[in-house]
MDAnalysis code that builds the backbone (N, CA, C; Angstrom):
import MDAnalysis as mda
import numpy as np

u = mda.Universe.empty(327, n_residues=109, atom_resindex=np.repeat(np.arange(109), 3), trajectory=True)
u.add_TopologyAttr("name", ["N", "CA", "C"] * 109)
u.add_TopologyAttr("resid", np.arange(1, 110))
u.add_TopologyAttr("resname", ["MET", "LYS", "GLU", "SER", "ASP", "ARG", "ASP", "ASP", "VAL", "ILE", "TYR", "ILE", "SER", "THR", "ARG", "ASP", "PHE", "ILE", "THR", "PHE", "GLY", "ASP", "LYS", "HIS", "LYS", "CYS", "ASP", "GLY", "LYS", "ILE", "LEU", "PHE", "ILE", "ASP", "GLY", "LEU", "ASP", "GLU", "VAL", "ARG", "SER", "GLY", "SER", "THR", "ASN", "ALA", "GLN", "SER", "SER", "PHE", "ASP", "LEU", "VAL", "SER", "SER", "ASN", "LEU", "GLU", "LYS", "LEU", "GLY", "CYS", "PRO", "LYS", "PHE", "ARG", "LEU", "SER", "CYS", "ARG", "GLU", "ALA", "ASP", "TRP", "PHE", "GLY", "LYS", "GLU", "ASP", "PHE", "GLU", "ARG", "LEU", "LYS", "GLN", "ILE", "VAL", "PRO", "ASP", "GLY", "THR", "VAL", "SER", "GLU", "LEU", "ASN", "LEU", "ASP", "PRO", "LEU", "PRO", "GLU", "GLN", "ASN", "LEU", "ILE", "VAL", "LEU", "ASN"])
u.atoms.positions = np.array([
    [0.839, -1.174, 0.000],
    [0.000, 0.000, 0.000],
    [0.883, 1.235, 0.000],
    [0.470, 2.236, -0.724],
    [1.261, 3.444, -0.855],
    [0.470, 4.626, -0.321],
    [1.075, 5.368, 0.564],
    [0.428, 6.579, 1.071],
    [0.484, 7.647, -0.011],
    [-0.568, 8.411, -0.113],
    [-0.635, 9.510, -1.059],
    [0.211, 10.667, -0.566],
    [0.490, 11.622, -1.449],
    [1.193, 12.835, -1.058],
    [0.322, 13.703, -0.170],
    [-0.963, 13.512, -0.218],
    [-1.887, 14.265, 0.635],
    [-2.083, 13.513, 1.937],
    [-2.173, 14.250, 3.027],
    [-2.312, 13.630, 4.343],
    [-3.701, 13.062, 4.594],
    [-4.706, 13.522, 3.840],
    [-6.073, 13.093, 4.107],
    [-6.549, 11.966, 3.190],
    [-5.639, 11.401, 2.384],
    [-6.004, 10.369, 1.417],
    [-5.067, 9.171, 1.560],
    [-5.640, 7.992, 1.467],
    [-4.849, 6.762, 1.414],
    [-5.084, 6.134, 0.049],
    [-4.025, 5.969, -0.734],
    [-4.109, 5.329, -2.040],
    [-3.867, 3.839, -1.878],
    [-4.715, 3.038, -2.507],
    [-4.531, 1.586, -2.491],
    [-5.087, 1.011, -3.799],
    [-4.372, 0.063, -4.378],
    [-4.894, -0.583, -5.588],
    [-6.066, -1.469, -5.192],
    [-6.946, -1.717, -6.128],
    [-8.091, -2.583, -5.852],
    [-7.619, -3.974, -5.448],
    [-6.594, -4.469, -6.123],
    [-6.068, -5.802, -5.800],
    [-5.605, -5.855, -4.341],
    [-4.851, -4.839, -3.884],
    [-4.403, -4.810, -2.489],
    [-5.569, -4.596, -1.533],
    [-6.544, -3.794, -1.944],
    [-7.693, -3.567, -1.063],
    [-8.499, -4.842, -0.873],
    [-8.635, -5.630, -1.926],
    [-9.339, -6.910, -1.814],
    [-8.569, -7.844, -0.885],
    [-7.250, -7.839, -0.996],
    [-6.423, -8.745, -0.210],
    [-6.213, -8.267, 1.227],
    [-5.920, -6.963, 1.398],
    [-5.522, -6.443, 2.709],
    [-6.413, -5.329, 3.253],
    [-7.366, -4.879, 2.473],
    [-8.118, -3.678, 2.806],
    [-8.866, -3.690, 4.111],
    [-9.399, -4.843, 4.504],
    [-10.180, -4.877, 5.734],
    [-9.295, -4.798, 6.976],
    [-7.982, -4.868, 6.791],
    [-7.051, -4.770, 7.906],
    [-6.489, -3.353, 8.050],
    [-6.814, -2.498, 7.112],
    [-6.241, -1.153, 7.063],
    [-7.059, -0.189, 7.916],
    [-6.407, 0.648, 8.659],
    [-7.068, 1.671, 9.469],
    [-7.198, 2.947, 8.634],
    [-8.411, 3.465, 8.525],
    [-8.648, 4.669, 7.730],
    [-8.411, 5.944, 8.538],
    [-8.730, 5.896, 9.821],
    [-8.538, 7.053, 10.705],
    [-9.087, 8.343, 10.115],
    [-10.283, 8.265, 9.527],
    [-10.929, 9.457, 8.981],
    [-10.417, 9.895, 7.621],
    [-9.464, 9.165, 7.062],
    [-8.923, 9.523, 5.751],
    [-9.828, 8.976, 4.645],
    [-9.697, 9.551, 3.464],
    [-10.445, 9.092, 2.295],
    [-9.638, 7.997, 1.614],
    [-10.249, 6.859, 1.372],
    [-9.595, 5.777, 0.633],
    [-9.746, 6.033, -0.859],
    [-8.649, 5.994, -1.596],
    [-8.706, 6.054, -3.053],
    [-8.349, 4.663, -3.540],
    [-9.379, 3.920, -3.957],
    [-9.219, 2.538, -4.403],
    [-9.137, 2.571, -5.931],
    [-7.976, 2.255, -6.446],
    [-7.695, 2.453, -7.864],
    [-7.646, 1.138, -8.631],
    [-8.265, 1.123, -9.802],
    [-8.089, 0.027, -10.743],
    [-9.059, -1.136, -10.623],
    [-10.335, -0.867, -10.307],
    [-11.319, -1.949, -10.281],
    [-11.332, -2.685, -11.613],
    [-11.199, -1.955, -12.703],
    [-11.217, -2.550, -14.036],
    [-10.085, -3.553, -14.234],
    [-8.929, -3.287, -13.637],
    [-7.789, -4.200, -13.814],
    [-8.043, -5.533, -13.134],
    [-8.733, -5.513, -12.007],
    [-9.069, -6.758, -11.310],
    [-10.201, -7.479, -12.039],
    [-11.155, -6.714, -12.511],
    [-12.294, -7.328, -13.218],
    [-11.863, -8.009, -14.502],
    [-10.954, -7.381, -15.243],
    [-10.575, -7.929, -16.541],
    [-9.848, -9.261, -16.424],
    [-9.193, -9.526, -15.291],
    [-8.481, -10.785, -15.117],
    [-9.267, -11.828, -14.350],
    [-10.556, -11.586, -14.146],
    [-11.363, -12.468, -13.311],
    [-12.369, -13.248, -14.142],
    [-12.673, -14.450, -13.687],
    [-13.720, -15.229, -14.362],
    [-15.106, -14.739, -13.959],
    [-15.212, -14.093, -12.790],
    [-16.467, -13.520, -12.331],
    [-16.214, -12.064, -11.971],
    [-16.466, -11.161, -12.907],
    [-16.146, -9.745, -12.723],
    [-16.871, -9.123, -11.540],
    [-18.058, -9.629, -11.207],
    [-18.818, -9.049, -10.102],
    [-18.223, -9.411, -8.751],
    [-17.536, -10.547, -8.650],
    [-16.999, -10.978, -7.361],
    [-15.975, -9.991, -6.819],
    [-15.163, -9.378, -7.677],
    [-14.185, -8.393, -7.197],
    [-14.901, -7.181, -6.607],
    [-15.986, -6.773, -7.209],
    [-16.771, -5.659, -6.690],
    [-17.382, -6.030, -5.335],
    [-17.837, -7.272, -5.219],
    [-18.395, -7.752, -3.949],
    [-17.347, -7.727, -2.845],
    [-16.119, -8.095, -3.150],
    [-15.047, -8.094, -2.159],
    [-14.692, -6.669, -1.729],
    [-14.673, -5.742, -2.676],
    [-14.425, -4.333, -2.334],
    [-15.535, -3.845, -1.414],
    [-16.774, -4.115, -1.767],
    [-17.916, -3.687, -0.952],
    [-17.846, -4.277, 0.445],
    [-17.523, -5.550, 0.525],
    [-17.437, -6.230, 1.816],
    [-16.357, -5.600, 2.698],
    [-15.194, -5.312, 2.125],
    [-14.118, -4.694, 2.899],
    [-14.488, -3.280, 3.343],
    [-15.201, -2.544, 2.501],
    [-15.652, -1.209, 2.905],
    [-16.598, -1.308, 4.098],
    [-17.477, -2.291, 4.062],
    [-18.400, -2.489, 5.191],
    [-17.642, -2.864, 6.464],
    [-16.654, -3.733, 6.336],
    [-15.854, -4.143, 7.500],
    [-15.114, -2.955, 8.116],
    [-14.760, -1.979, 7.282],
    [-14.056, -0.793, 7.774],
    [-15.019, 0.268, 8.304],
    [-16.302, -0.030, 8.297],
    [-17.282, 0.930, 8.801],
    [-17.716, 1.944, 7.762],
    [-17.614, 1.591, 6.497],
    [-18.044, 2.442, 5.375],
    [-17.369, 3.817, 5.407],
    [-16.027, 3.843, 5.316],
    [-15.325, 5.132, 5.294],
    [-15.592, 5.876, 3.992],
    [-15.198, 7.142, 3.952],
    [-15.260, 7.883, 2.685],
    [-14.280, 7.225, 1.722],
    [-14.696, 7.103, 0.463],
    [-13.824, 6.451, -0.508],
    [-14.089, 6.974, -1.913],
    [-13.122, 6.735, -2.770],
    [-13.239, 6.958, -4.205],
    [-12.829, 5.638, -4.842],
    [-13.542, 5.234, -5.863],
    [-13.267, 3.978, -6.553],
    [-13.114, 4.278, -8.030],
    [-11.955, 3.942, -8.593],
    [-11.752, 4.228, -10.017],
    [-11.924, 2.954, -10.840],
    [-12.480, 3.161, -12.041],
    [-12.744, 2.052, -12.953],
    [-12.910, 2.620, -14.359],
    [-12.327, 1.954, -15.342],
    [-12.560, 2.385, -16.724],
    [-14.036, 2.214, -17.039],
    [-14.541, 3.122, -17.830],
    [-15.968, 3.121, -18.148],
    [-16.426, 1.797, -18.769],
    [-15.579, 1.198, -19.597],
    [-15.952, -0.056, -20.265],
    [-16.156, -1.205, -19.275],
    [-15.521, -1.110, -18.103],
    [-15.633, -2.170, -17.103],
    [-16.555, -1.807, -15.944],
    [-17.184, -0.664, -16.023],
    [-18.141, -0.230, -15.007],
    [-19.501, -0.772, -15.411],
    [-20.206, -1.426, -14.495],
    [-21.476, -2.050, -14.828],
    [-22.657, -1.106, -14.625],
    [-22.384, 0.177, -14.735],
    [-23.427, 1.191, -14.728],
    [-24.363, 1.132, -13.549],
    [-25.639, 1.051, -13.840],
    [-26.673, 1.109, -12.811],
    [-26.506, 0.000, -11.768],
    [-26.102, -1.178, -12.192],
    [-25.925, -2.290, -11.249],
    [-24.862, -1.959, -10.201],
    [-23.695, -1.484, -10.643],
    [-22.644, -1.097, -9.697],
    [-23.098, 0.074, -8.839],
    [-23.718, 1.045, -9.465],
    [-24.175, 2.243, -8.769],
    [-25.146, 1.883, -7.642],
    [-26.118, 1.047, -7.923],
    [-27.109, 0.653, -6.927],
    [-26.483, -0.160, -5.793],
    [-25.524, -0.991, -6.124],
    [-24.850, -1.788, -5.091],
    [-24.038, -0.902, -4.162],
    [-23.389, 0.118, -4.719],
    [-22.629, 1.051, -3.879],
    [-23.548, 1.822, -2.938],
    [-24.712, 2.199, -3.432],
    [-25.657, 2.950, -2.597],
    [-26.038, 2.175, -1.336],
    [-25.990, 0.854, -1.403],
    [-26.364, 0.029, -0.261],
    [-25.341, 0.086, 0.872],
    [-24.096, 0.403, 0.560],
    [-23.080, 0.422, 1.617],
    [-22.687, 1.823, 2.063],
    [-23.131, 2.834, 1.357],
    [-22.817, 4.210, 1.744],
    [-23.845, 4.643, 2.787],
    [-23.365, 5.152, 3.938],
    [-24.292, 5.449, 5.043],
    [-25.539, 6.248, 4.664],
    [-25.399, 7.301, 3.870],
    [-26.593, 8.088, 3.528],
    [-27.163, 7.719, 2.167],
    [-26.584, 6.708, 1.505],
    [-27.089, 6.246, 0.220],
    [-26.800, 7.170, -0.948],
    [-25.961, 8.186, -0.735],
    [-25.634, 9.131, -1.788],
    [-24.319, 8.751, -2.449],
    [-24.374, 8.464, -3.733],
    [-23.188, 8.094, -4.503],
    [-23.109, 9.013, -5.709],
    [-21.928, 9.530, -5.976],
    [-21.710, 10.360, -7.165],
    [-20.868, 9.572, -8.150],
    [-21.287, 9.581, -9.386],
    [-20.541, 8.925, -10.457],
    [-19.956, 10.016, -11.339],
    [-18.636, 10.022, -11.472],
    [-17.957, 11.040, -12.262],
    [-17.281, 10.387, -13.456],
    [-17.289, 11.084, -14.569],
    [-16.617, 10.606, -15.774],
    [-15.536, 11.595, -16.151],
    [-14.377, 11.071, -16.539],
    [-13.291, 11.925, -17.003],
    [-13.409, 12.109, -18.510],
    [-13.236, 13.325, -18.957],
    [-13.204, 13.590, -20.388],
    [-11.813, 13.284, -20.919],
    [-11.715, 12.913, -22.187],
    [-10.392, 12.674, -22.762],
    [-9.545, 13.947, -22.683],
    [-8.254, 13.758, -22.507],
    [-7.324, 14.872, -22.464],
    [-7.085, 15.371, -23.884],
    [-7.302, 16.672, -24.132],
    [-7.071, 17.194, -25.485],
    [-5.602, 17.041, -25.889],
    [-5.361, 16.770, -27.176],
    [-4.002, 16.544, -27.657],
    [-3.066, 17.694, -27.325],
    [-3.559, 18.937, -27.354],
    [-2.690, 20.077, -27.064],
    [-2.208, 20.092, -25.615],
    [-2.824, 19.299, -24.755],
    [-2.413, 19.232, -23.351],
    [-1.525, 18.034, -23.042],
    [-1.225, 17.226, -24.068],
    [-0.374, 16.059, -23.878],
    [1.096, 16.439, -23.924],
    [1.859, 15.816, -23.089],
    [3.308, 15.994, -23.108],
    [3.907, 14.615, -23.373],
    [4.704, 14.512, -24.405],
    [5.316, 13.234, -24.762],
    [6.708, 13.193, -24.159],
    [6.961, 12.147, -23.358],
    [8.274, 11.964, -22.754],
    [8.999, 10.842, -23.480],
    [10.248, 11.046, -23.767],
    [11.036, 9.994, -24.459],
    [11.926, 9.302, -23.480],
])
């Protein structure tokens, strides 16, 4: 697990969160769980990884979190409704990133 540069955020990959997440202390910090799509794409049951993330969030007392996933691997309404069940007030925001315009790209060699 890697601590973020920000003091109020804990960065963790989805794979590590599934494996170790329920043992992690949040201490009021926001969990940034990255790469749900990477775990789903290598799984025979894509929904099971989401279930494990949800279960670990519940075990941690439903802390504040952000979950990243490529749009192609996000199950839309199904994932959204399942998340609402574990968030204390049932409020979930779904955000989409727009593609980065070519003029804003920097190519490193």
